[in-house]
N, C-alpha and C positions, 0 to 999 in steps of 0.2 A: 402185250407185245411178245412176251417170252414164249408163248405157245404158238405164235403164228409162223415161225420158221420150222415147218415140218421136215424139210430137207435141209440138213446142215452139213458142214464139214469143219474139220479141226483147224485148217488154215493154210498149211504149207503144201506146196506142189513141187513135183520134180523140177530141178533146174535144167533148162535146155542147155545143150552142149555149147551154144554161143555164149551163154552167161558164164558157164564154168571156165571156158577158155579165156574169156576176158578177165575174169577174176584172178586166174593164175598169172595173167600177164601183168597185173598190177592193180592194187586197190586205189580207189579215188581217181582213176583215169577217166577221161572223156569217153573212151571206148567202152569201158564197163558201164557207165551211166547210160549210154545210148542203147547198149544191149539189154540192160535191165528195163529201160522204158519200153522198148519194142515188145519185149516178152511179157511185161506186166499188162500192156494193152491187149495182148493176145489172150492171156489167161482171164482177164476181166470179160472179154468178149465171149470166151468159151463158157464161163460160168453163167452168163446171161442166156446164151444159146441153150444150155442144158436146163434152164428153168430155175436156177437159184435166185433167191430174193435178197440175199445179203452177200457182200463181196469182200474178198481179201486180195492182196497183191501176191499171194502165194509165198510170202516171206522171201521173195527172190533176191532182195537186197541183203539178206542175212547170211552169215557164215554158218550159223546154226540157230536154233530157236531161242537161245539165250544171248546171242551176240549183240542185240540192241543194247543190252545192259553192259556187257563187258567192254564194248568198244566206246561207250559213252562215259564210263566211270574209271577213274584212275585208282590204282591200289593193288592190281593183280600182277604177280610176277610169274611169267611163263617159264622161267628157268627152273622153277621147282615143281612144275606141273607133272602130274602122274597120270599116265594113260590107264584107262579102265578096260576090263574085259566084259564081253557081252555073250549071252546065250543065243545060239542059232536056233532056227525052227526045228532042225533035226536033232537038237540036243547037245551039239558041240559048243566049243568056245571060239570066239573071234575077237581080235583086237579092235581097238577103237580107231576111228579115222582121225586125220589131222584136225579136221574142223570141229571135232568133239572135245578137244583138249581145252580145259578151262584152267586159268592160272590160279595160283595160291595167293591169298591175301597176305601182304607183307607190310602195308602201310594203311592208314585210315582211308576209307573210300571217299573219293571226291568226284562229284559229277561235273563233267566239263562241257556237255551239250545235252539237249533233249534226247531221250532214248529213241523216240520214233520221229525225230525232226527231219530225217532224211526220207521218210516214207509217207507221212500223212499229207503234206501239201500235194503231192502227185495224186494220191488217192482222192482227195477232195476235188481235184480238177478233172479226174477221168473216170471215177467209179460210176457205173450206170445205175446204181441204187444205193441202198443202205450200206455203210462201211462197217466191217468187222475188223477190229485191231486185236492182235494177240500179243501177250507179254508173258515172260516166265514168272512163276510164283516167286515171291521174295524168299520163300523157304528153300528154294533150290540152291542158293549160293553158300550158306554156312555148311551144308552137307558135303559139297564138293570142293570148296575153296578154302575152308578153314583147316589148316594142317598143324597139328600140335607140334610144338617145338619151334615153329616158325611164326605162325599167325599171332601168337601171344604178344609179339612186339607191337601189334596194332590194336588187338582186342583181347580182353582178358578171357573171353569165352565165346563160343558160337552164338549165344544169345545176344551178347553185346554187338556182335557183327550184324546179326539179323535186325536189330533195332535200327541201325543206320540204313540197311537195305530197304526196310519198310518205308522210311522217310523219303527215300528217292522214288520208290514206286508210287507212293501216295501222290506226290507232286505230279508224276507223269500221268497217272490215271485220272486225276482231277483235270489236267490239261486236255486229255482226250475227250472226256465227257463234256467239258465246256466248249470244245472245238467242233462239235457236231458229229462225233462218232456215235453211231446208234447201238453198237454191240461191242462190249469189251470182254475178252476172255483171257483168263490166266491159265497157263499150262503148268500142272503141278504133279510131275511124276514122283516126287519124293513121298507122297502119301502112300505109295506102294510099299515103302519100307515098314509102315505100321501094320501091313497085312501079312507080310511074308515072314515066317519064323526065323529064317536064316538072317534076314536083314534086321529084325528086331534084336537078335543076339549081337550082330555087328554094331548096332547103335550102343548097346550096353558096353561092349568091349572097347571099341575104337573111339566112339564119340563121347563115352562116359556119360551117356544120357539114358534116362528112363524113357522107354518108347511112349508110354501113355502120357507122361508129362510133356514130352516133346510134341505129341499130337495136339494137346491142348494149346501149347505155345504156337504151333503152326496155324491152327484155326484162328487164334487171336490175331496173328500177323496178317493173314490173308483178309480177314474181316476188316481190319483197319484200312487196308488198301481199297477194298470194295466201298467202304463208307466214304472215302474221299472222292469216289467217282459217282456216287449215287445222285442221279438227276432224273426228273420225269422224262420218260421216253427213251432212257438208256437201259439196254438189257445187259445184265452182269452175269457172267458164267465162269465155271471152273471146269477144266478138263483133267481127268485123272487117267494116267496110263501106267504101264509096267515097264517102260523103257521102249525106245524106238530109234534104232540106229542101224542103217543098212539092213533092214529086216531082222535085226537082232533085238533081244529083250534081256532084262536082268532080274525081274521079280515075278512072282506068281502068287496066286491066292485070291479067294473071293473077298468081297467087301465086308464080310461078316464082322471082323474085329473092329472096324471103324465106323460102320454104317449108322448106328444110332446117334453117336456123338457128332459125326461129320454132317449127316444129312439134316439133323435137327437144328444145328447151330450155324452152319455156313450160310452167310447172308447173300445168296445169289438167287437168280430166277431160273437158271438152267444148270444142270449137271450133265456134262458130256462124259459118258462112261464106256470103258472098254468091255465089250461082250462078244468078241469075235471067235473065241475058242474056249476050251475047257479050263485054261489057266485063270479065267475071269470068274469062275464060280457060277452060282445060280442067281435068279432074279429075286430070291427070297429077301435079301437085305433091303430091297427097294421099298419094303413096307414102312421103313422109317422116313421116307421122303414126305415132307409135309404137303398137304393138299394145296394146289395152286402153283406149285413149282413144276418145272418140266424136266423130265429125264430124256436125254438124247441117247438113244441106244446105239452104241458103236458096234453094229453087227457085221459090218462089211470090212474085211481086212485090207489095210493099206500096206501090208507086209508081203503079200503073195499076189501073183498075177491072175490066178484062177478066179473066174467070176462066180460069185455066189448065185444060188437059185432064188429067183424072185418068190417062188412059192414057199421056200423054206424061210425066207425073211419074213413074209407075211405070217407064217405059222409062229415064228418066234416073237413077233410083235404081239400077236394074239395071246401068247403065253405070258408075256410081260404084263399085258393089260389085266390079267387076273390079280395082279399085285398093285399096279398103278393104273388109274383110269386111262383109257385110250386117249382122251382129250388132253392128257398131261404127258404124252409121249411124243417123241420125234425120232428121226433116223439120221445116222451119219456113218462114215467110216470110223474105225475104232481109234485112229490116230492120224497125224499128218502123213503125207507121202514123202516128206523130206525134212525130218527134224534136224538133220545136218545137210549141208549143201550137196554131199555125194548122193543122197537120196536112197530110198529103198530099192530092193531088187526086183523091179517090174518096169515095164515100158510105159511111156507116156500114153500110148493108146490104151493100155490096160488101166491106167489111172483114170482116164476120161470115161472109160466104159463103167468103172465102178461108181463114179460120180453120176453118170447117167442113170445107173441102176438105183442109186439113192433117190433121185428125184422121181423116177417112174414108180418106184415102190411106195414112196410117200403119197403120190397122187392116187395110187390104187387103194391104199389103206384109209387115207383121210379125205380124199376127194379134192 
């Protein structure tokens, strides 16, 4: 099954103005739920029209790609939250949006509801085909929510916090797999820290962690979550990116530093990888991907509106096929279109044009 989805997407779509306005008016309101339902129906129909064979709700019910977790789990204090800065495509710096702020852990984490309990029932009732559910990697939270001098009151170390996050994620992923979800993907931008020299140094200095040991711990954590979800007929995938917020990014560098360890030991069927620009490096590290696993090439940018050339995409797929067999490749945008509810800096028409290009190119290359 893992190789059958030649045209894929990471999962999030631009939020329509109606949804954004209803969300600003008040969370949990009937108006917001109705706006979400209407627009989820619309994006499901659009995915079918374009020719996708697996469907998401566009993450339209989320504040950001992590909010399923942070809104279902107590223990985060937003009074101590620290805004992050991001790199623009032109090389400048930009501040974070409100929806990107994640609280600091100050008490033991306690799950109070299912993470995707507000999403899955509607998808099961309305999806026109196989359901893809996305979740943040467990490794995301110690990196951004463990603040030294504060979080020790709850957890002695980031590793101790990670262990509790893993247990919550295992339970959720097992529930999704048992509940008829065909495709479970975790989004794991923190792996970019192990590729980028400046972030490796930040880990040593600020997190007091050895990057290579932290990479081993991250793989073990994500594999434990995947193992809980392993069922016949369920596709498991990991998406790696270098940051995606209002078309901004925070890390750069090829997969070279982590490729052999990550690709050979991560227990998934599909790797969704950023390859839309020079920051992503070459296809060379893909030589470590085991045979039988699928590499989903993120060649189409979700950050800019300009449409890629179909001929150039076909050429790059052919180039990648010199490293990974063509039958083990697929195509997608490099990331979601709205990792935060504000979304990337392109129009909805441009978003759909890129997704149409994804399907058309996949048909051209694989038939």
